[in-house]
C-alpha positions as CSV (number, residue, x, y, z in Angstrom):
1,M,-139.8,10.2,20.1
2,P,-136.8,11.6,21.0
3,A,-134.7,14.2,19.1
4,A,-131.9,11.7,18.5
5,L,-134.5,8.6,17.1
6,A,-136.3,11.4,15.0
7,P,-135.9,11.3,10.8
8,A,-133.6,13.9,9.6
9,V,-135.9,16.7,8.1
10,R,-135.9,17.0,4.3
11,R,-136.4,19.7,1.5
12,S,-139.9,19.3,0.8
13,E,-138.8,18.5,-2.9
14,S,-136.4,16.3,-2.1
15,V,-136.9,13.3,-4.1
16,M,-136.3,9.5,-4.4
17,R,-132.1,9.0,-5.4
18,S,-133.8,6.0,-7.4
19,N,-136.2,8.2,-9.2
20,Q,-133.0,10.3,-9.9
21,I,-131.1,8.1,-11.2
22,H,-134.3,6.9,-14.0
23,R,-134.2,10.0,-14.8
24,A,-131.0,10.7,-16.1
25,L,-131.4,6.9,-17.8
26,A,-134.3,8.0,-19.6
27,Q,-132.1,10.9,-21.2
28,G,-130.5,8.7,-23.1
29,I,-127.4,8.1,-21.1
30,N,-126.4,4.4,-19.9
31,R,-125.7,3.5,-16.3
32,F,-122.5,3.3,-16.5
33,E,-121.9,6.9,-18.1
34,V,-124.5,8.2,-15.2
35,C,-122.0,6.8,-13.0
36,Q,-119.1,8.4,-14.5
37,L,-121.3,11.9,-14.9
38,V,-122.1,11.7,-11.7
39,S,-118.5,11.1,-9.9
40,K,-117.4,14.5,-12.1
41,G,-119.7,16.4,-11.5
42,V,-119.4,15.5,-8.1
43,R,-115.8,16.3,-7.9
44,A,-116.1,19.6,-9.9
45,T,-118.8,20.7,-7.5
46,H,-118.7,19.2,-4.0
47,I,-117.9,22.6,-1.2
48,V,-115.9,21.9,1.6
49,G,-118.2,21.2,4.9
50,A,-121.4,20.0,2.0
51,R,-123.0,16.8,3.0
52,F,-121.8,14.7,-0.8
53,E,-125.1,13.2,-0.3
54,D,-126.4,17.0,-0.9
55,T,-123.6,17.0,-3.7
56,I,-124.3,13.7,-5.5
57,N,-128.7,14.6,-5.1
58,S,-127.9,18.2,-7.0
59,T,-125.5,16.1,-10.0
60,L,-128.2,13.0,-10.7
61,E,-131.0,16.4,-10.5
62,Y,-128.9,17.9,-12.9
63,L,-128.6,15.0,-15.3
64,G,-132.3,14.4,-14.6
65,T,-133.7,17.9,-16.0
66,H,-131.2,19.0,-18.8
67,K,-130.8,17.3,-22.5
68,S,-127.5,15.5,-22.9
69,D,-126.1,16.3,-25.8
70,N,-124.8,13.0,-27.1
71,Q,-121.9,14.0,-29.8
72,A,-120.3,16.3,-27.3
73,M,-120.4,13.5,-24.9
74,H,-118.5,11.0,-27.1
75,P,-116.8,12.8,-30.2
76,A,-115.0,10.2,-30.9
77,S,-118.0,8.3,-31.9
78,Q,-118.3,10.9,-34.9
79,K,-115.0,9.4,-36.5
80,D,-114.5,6.9,-38.7
81,G,-113.4,3.7,-36.6
82,A,-110.2,3.0,-37.9
83,A,-109.3,6.2,-38.4
84,A,-109.6,7.2,-34.3
85,F,-107.7,3.8,-33.7
86,G,-104.5,5.4,-36.0
87,P,-101.2,5.5,-35.0
88,A,-100.0,8.2,-32.4
89,E,-98.0,11.0,-33.4
């Protein structure tokens, strides 16, 4: 097989992206939050010249292996619902 048609060689520990997403969802994060956190994580950790795919995979790997703190992610949910929507001062 010509080198141009050969599949790209991946790291031996590579995992399918769908598995990484399922691991992140298993941490108690919903799909919308996974998308938002991956977006923020990629913007914060991407290195110029690196592949976006690798940065996305490393961010998903982090989300899937670290326990999320829902109270830290949703500080407004700790407040009373009526007080959270009070007038701006």
